[in-house]
N, C-alpha and C positions, 0 to 999 in steps of 0.2 A: 704527721699524720700519715695512714697508709688505708685504703682504701680495698678488700676485698668483695670480688661478689660471686657465687655461686649460681649459676644459673639452670635449672634441672627442669624437667618436663612439667615437671608438675607445680616446683616450689623454688620461689628465685629468695635467696639468702643474702643476706646484705650485713658485713663486718666493717665498722670503722675502730683502728687501733691509734691513740696516739698517745707517744712516750709509754709505749707498753699498756695504755690504762684504755678498756672498751668505751667506745663514745655512745658506740649505737649498733645492734646488733638486732635487727628485724625480716623477718623472712615475711614473705607475702605470696600468694597464687602467681605461680608465672603468666596463664591466664589475664592478670587483671593489669597484666601492664605491654602484653605483647600481642600484638595481633598477626596471628598467619603466623610463619614460620620467626625465626630471627630477622633475617633480610627480606623479606618480604611489604614491610610495611617501615616506610623511614623515619616515622615518627614514635619506631619501638625505641631508640635510642635515645629519645627527650624522653620521654616517660620513664625510660629505667634508670635516668641521671638524676629525673625528678625524685626517685626513693631516697636519695641521699643528701638533697640541694640544699636542705636545710640547715646541713651542720656545719659552720662558719668553717671556711678551710677547704674544703672538703674536694671541689671541682678544683685546686689547683693539688693536691696531692698525688701521689704515687698510685697509679689505677688499674689492679689485676684482676681478668674476668675470668672464669672458667666458665664454656655456656655448652648445654646440651646443643647440638647440630651444628657446630664448627667442627664438620669434619675431610675440609681440603683447605691448600693455602690459600685460593683466591678467596674464601669464604671470610679465612681470619683477615685475611689483607683488609676484605672490602668491609667488615666490621670495625675496624681500629680505625679507619675512614672516620667511618660515620661519627666512631666514638670521637674523634678530634676534635671533631666540628663543635662538642659540644662539652666538651671536658678541658680543661689548661694542662692537668696535671700530664707527667707520662701516663704509659698505656700501653698496657700488653693481653691481649687474650687467647685466650687458648682452649681447645677443650676441655670439657666438667670430667674428665677424666684424669687429666693429667694434673689435677689438684690432690689426689689423692696420696701419692709418696709424698709430697713435702709435706701434708697434713701427722703423715706418720711419722716425718722428721728423718726420714731416707732422699736423699739425694737423688740416689738410682734406683727406682723399684718399678715391679708390674703391675699395674692398675687394674684390678677388676671391678668393673661397675655393676650391679644387679639389682635393677629396684623399675622405674618406669621404662627403660630401654634396657641393653646390657651390650656391651663392649669391654674387649683387652686392650690395654693401651703401655709402649712401652719406647724408650729411645735407643738407638742404635748409638753408636761409639763417636759417629760422626754429628750427633744431634737431632740425626732424622727421628720423625715421629714414624712409628711400627703401630700399626693396628691392626685386630681381627673382629670380625663381627659389628656389631652396630647397624647391620642395615635396614634396620626397620622393623617393627614387630609382624608385619605380614610375610616377612621372607626371614627372618633371621632372630636374634634377640634373644638368644637361648638364657632361661630362668626366670628374663623378665616376668612381669605380673602376667601381661596380653598375653606374650608367647605361651606360657605356662597352659593357659585357656584354648589357648588355640592348640597345643599339644593334645590336650586333654583330651578335645573334643573327636581329635585326628585316632585317637587309641581307642575309642570307645565305639569308631565307626571301624576303626580295624577289626577291632573284638567282634562284632558284626559279621564281618567278611570273613570271619573264622571261623559262625557260627555259633559261636560263646554268649552266653545270656549276660543282657546287663550286670556289669558289677556293681557294686555301694556308687560308683566315679559317674559311673551310665546312670543311675537312677538318681542321683541327687542333682546331675543336667539336668533331665528328662524335669525332674519336680521343678527345678529353677525359671525355666521357659514355659512351664504348663502346657508340657507336649508328652504324647503317647508311647512314642516311638524311638529309634535313632535318625532316622528319616527324617522326621521332622523337626528332630534337635538339629540336625545339620541346616535345614533352609531358616533357622529361628535363628542360629549360631550367626550363620555367613550375611543376616540381612541387617545386621547393625556392627557391621567391623569399623567401629569406634576405641583407640586407645584405651579410653576410661570405660568405656562399657566391655570390653574381655576383660582391661587388666581388675576388675571388681571379681573376676570369680577365682581370680587365685586362691584366696581366702578357700578356698570352696575344695580345690586340690590339695592342699595339703590337710585341709583337714579328714582328710579322706584316705587320703594315706594314712596321715594318722590311727585313722579308726582302723584300718587291716586291710583297705583296697590296693592289690598286688598291682593293677592297671596303675592308678592314681600314684602309686610308689615308683612304678618304671617312668611315668612321665618326669619328675622330678629328678628322678637318677639319670635320665639321660639327656635332662636341662646340665647338669651337675658336667657329666662327661663332653660334651660339647662346650662346656665353657672351659675346662681342663686343657682340651684338644688346641681350642684358641691361645692357651697359656703357651701350650708347646711350638706351636706355628710363631708367635713371636718372636721367642727362644732360638727356633733356627732361622728367623732371621737375625740374628744377633744384637736382642734386648740385651741391654747392659744393668746389673742387679741380679742380688740372687733371694729377695725377696717379693713376695707378693703381698698386696695389700687388695683388700678387701669392703667394700661399701655399698650401698644402697640398699632401700628399703625392704626390697624382699630376701636376699643373702644375709643382712643385720636382721631381721626380727622373722626371720623361719630356722633357725638351726637346721632341720633337716634337709636343705640346701646347702646348708655353708660344708655340714660334715659331711655330706655324698663329695662337694668339691674339695675338699681334704683330703678325702680316698685316692681320688681320679687324678687329683698332682701329686699327691705320693706315686702313684701308680707310672707317672713319666718319666721318675729318675732321675731326674734333672737338679737335685740338691737345692731344691728351691724351699723355703720355709714362709708357709702363710699366716699370715695376721689380720682380722680384723678391725678395723678403722673404729676407735673408741673414742673420736671427736669427731665436729661437723666438718665435713670436704671442705667449708669455706676457711679453714683455718688455713689449707695452702694456698689459698689466695692470698693472705696474705705475709705466710711464708714468702712465695714467688715476688710478691708487692717490695719488700724489701731488697731485693737485688735490681729493683729496675733502675733507674737513673733518678737524679732531682727531676732534669726535664730533658724530654726529647728533642732532637733533630726535627721529627716530623713537625712538634707543637711550635718550634722555634720559629720555622720556618714558613708555617701555617701565621702566625704572628707578626711575620715582618713583612709577609709580601704589599 
């Protein structure tokens, strides 16, 4: 039996396989069990394990978790230590972006996730994790839903500074917030700097781009160019693999962004092949779980103490 979990900013996907047969395939809102950040509440791991505890033998099975928010080694080790108090089987935790390559069938690949957040991740020859971006929607995360909204409002304000009339993007944003001008838009937008509030505006940005807004189209293209630049950064730092695997709700569901990303990665001239992930990223957790030992020394020592 193998347990794989993909913890995203919005959704948590649990998949359990036994002898190649799926015995549990469950998706729940991450907010349903996670309080604050992943490590903010010590009971988060208890509620997480409760999502699959009813499956006989699951708490003794190898467990691989890819989690949004595991961005450093100390976070990963702390999370694993907490898990070990609630799970008897072998345990490994990684950043959720690390699931994409294995899910696509690649041992080595550059992973690009663009959804609730965005990040580019790869491994160096010594196994070190290399990443670019993913610093949160207020500062980074190009192409993510919330960052697209942020950049769209910035673009509308930039057009105002240049003395241009508001185009469709500006008009639709002002209509959404019920305001009459760009200055009022800036106040209304920044009054609620929440991931979900801003992220809900992303479809509006794409709709305006598809309807002919040059400003909205430029926002999407700029985001794709930034993502491609992050791919170039990890390659420059020794990333292994010539395949780029893309996943996440925005890049998967918005062809305009994906096609722009393809163009800008091709412009890097690094001989990379880009793929759009066609299976759920949690499949990568199952693939990585296959490589875990039946039992970890950490858990052996815990039980024998």
